[in-house]
N, C-alpha and C positions, 0 to 999 in steps of 0.2 A: 216815801221813797218809791213805792210801786207806781204812784201817779206819774212821777217824773220819768221812771223807767219806760212807761207806756208812751209818753211823748217822745222820748229819745228813740224808741223803736220805730214810731211812726215817721220821725224825721229821716231815719236811716232808709226806710222803705221808699219815701218820696225821692230822696236823693239818688237812690238806686235806679228808679224809673227814669228820672231826668238824665242820669248818666247814660243809661241804655239808649235813650233817644238821641243823645249827642253822638254816641258811637255809631248809630245808624247813619246819621247825616254825614259823619266823617267817612264812613265806609262808602257812601254814595259819591264821594269826591266832590261834594258841593253841587251835585247834579239835580237834587230835588229841593223843593222849598216847602213852605207850610202847607200848600195845597197839592203836594206831590207832583208839581209840574216838572216835566223832564226838560232839562236845559242842554242845548248844544252850543258849543263855541264855533262860530263860523268866521273864517277869515276872508277878507276881500281887499282890493286895492281901489279905493274910491277916487280914481282919477280918470274914469273911463265912461263918460256920458255917451249914450243914455243907459248903459248897463249898470254902473254904480258910480255915484258922485255925490257931492255935497252942494246943495244950492244955498250958498251963504246968504243970499238975499232973503231967504225964507227961514232957515234954521241951520243948526249944526248936524242935523240928522242925515245919515247916509240913505239915499234913495236910488231908485232906478229899476229897470226891468228885472235884472238879476235878483235884486233885493225883494221885490214884490213876489217873484216866482218862488224863491227860497222860503219866504215866510208862508206862502200859500201851501206848499208841500209840507212844511214842518207842522203847520196847524192841523192839516188832515191826519198827521201821524201822532198828534198830541205833544209836539215839542215846542218849546220857546227858544228863539235864537238870541244868543249874545254875539253881536257882530263887532269884529275888531278890524280896524283899518291898518294896513301895513304895506310896505313896498312889495310889488309883485314878485320880486326875486326872493322874498322871504316866505312866501306862502307854502311852497312844497316842503322846504326844510321844517316849517312849523308843523305840518301834517306828519312828517316822518318822526319828529320829536314828540308827537302826541300832545302838543300844546293846543292844537285845534282838532275839532271833530270833523270839520268839512270846510271846503273852500268853494265859493262861487264868485268868479272874477273874470268872466269872458274867456275861460281857458279852453284851449283846443283839446278835446279828448281823443284825437287821432294820433297823438304823439307817442310813438313806441317807446322812447326813452323814459318818458314820464310813467308810462304804464308799468315799468319794471319796479317802481318804488311806491306808487299810489294807485288807487282804483278810481275809475270814472263811471258816472251814470251814462245812460244812453243820451244822445245829443238832444238838446232842447231848442237849439237855434242854429241855423246855417248862415255863414257869412263868408266874405271874400276879402283878401288883402288888397290894399291899394297903395300906390305911390303918390304922395302929396308933394307938390312943388309950388313955388310962387309963379303966378301967371306970366310975369315978365322974364322968367328964367330961361325960356326957350328949351326947356326939358319936356319933351312930349312923349318919349318912349324909353324903354330900358337902354337902348343903344346910346341915348344922349347922356347917360349917367357916367360915362367913362371919365375918370379923373375927378369925380365928384365925391363929396362926403354925404353918406346916407345914414340917417338916424333911425333907431328902433328902440323899443322899451327893453330894458335889461331882463333877460331870462324868458322873454316872450317868444311865441312861435314866429312872430314877425322878425325878431332878431335872427333866429336860426334860418329862416327863409331868406332874409337879405344876405346873410353870410354865405349861404350855399351858392348864391349867384355872383358873389363878389369877384371872383377871378374871371368868370365868363364875360362880365360887363365892365370890368376894370375900375370899379369904384371902391371906396373904403367905407367900412361900417363903424359908426360910433354909437354907443349905447347910453341911454339915460334912464334913471329909475322911474320917473313920472312922465306920463303922456303930455301934460301941459308944458313941461320943459322942452319937449321936442318941437312943439308948435312955436314956442317963444324963440327957439334958436333958429328955426327956419326963417322966421320973420326978421331976425337980427342979422342973418347972413352967415351964422356959424355953421349951419348945415345947408346943403343944397336941396335935399329931399328927405322925406321920412316915409317909412312903411307902417301902415296902420290899417285896421279892419274897416271895411266900407261903411258900416253903420255909424261908427264913431267919426270917420272922415266926413260923412255927410253933414253932421251937426256943425263941425268947424267950417266947412266950405260954405254952408248956408249963411253963417254969420260973419264970414271973412271973404268978401268978393275978390280979394287979391290972390286967392289960392285956387289951384286947379289940381286935377288928379288923373291917373290912368292905372289900368290893371296890368300887372306883370303877366306875360303870357304863360309862364310856368306855374303861376300861383294856383293852388288848389282851393276848393271850398273847405272851410273850417267848420267842424261840428262842435259847437260849444257845449261843454258838459260840466256837471258838478263833480267835485273831486273829494275823495275820502281817504282815510288811512288804508293801507294795504290790508286786504282781507276783512274789511269792516262789514258788519251786518247791516249798516246803514245804507250801503250801496243798493242792495236788493229792495229795501223798504222804499227808498226814494224813487227807484226805477218804477216800481209798481204804481205809486201815486202819480208820478209824472205822466205815465201812459194814460191813467184814468182821467187826469186833467186835460191832457191833449185830446182824448176821445170826446170829452164833454165840450170842447171848444174854449175852455177857460184860459189856456195858454195863448190862444189866438187873440182873446180879448186883451191880454197884456201886451201882445205885439202891437195891436192897434193903438193902445193907450200910449205907448212909448215911441213908436216908429212911424205913425201915420202922418205926422206934421211935415 
């Protein structure tokens, strides 16, 4: 009986240890693994080449400038990223609901309305909004947009910018969830023009010689930033490493990799 009692006691001790380990993992919210790697859930909208997109000819992996930069900063801080693709208009609500730790998706950090509900890093890239039209449309300036249908991505700064000029130039704005849908509809004639950032526009124009572009005179430079939950400690961490990488020229290397062609 004493022999079996000893075995039973040993079994209870082992199970207690295993249970304690399980409790720790649960308390970490699934954020750590066997090697104690810290995991962050990052949201993006993978329809915005060369910032974030899927090259289906190569793989189903999300790639791009934003992805490389986010992984670079996360690695320096000891984090591993779990990247989730979703519609752009769902990214900020996901941060607010705390189902994402961060968002990197070509997002303008100068937006005062967004700053009320989420935090932004310092800007890591500067870009400008452009109007894209078909070359044969005879739309050469903002004044030519009167009576036209202008498209923009839902919940984007391009959408709000286009709407702010709607009355002044007499056009109507129609929104779509995904950027490729905008280009498809301008080619099919359902839209007369679309508003998009210049770097993304360049890629489409280079591969579609029937497209042309111009810059709205009122459009400002956009400071693209990473986004975090409101009052997140991650904001300061990522800011610090972003500056270090910029000072070392590592961010510039990524710029040349993705934008020099």
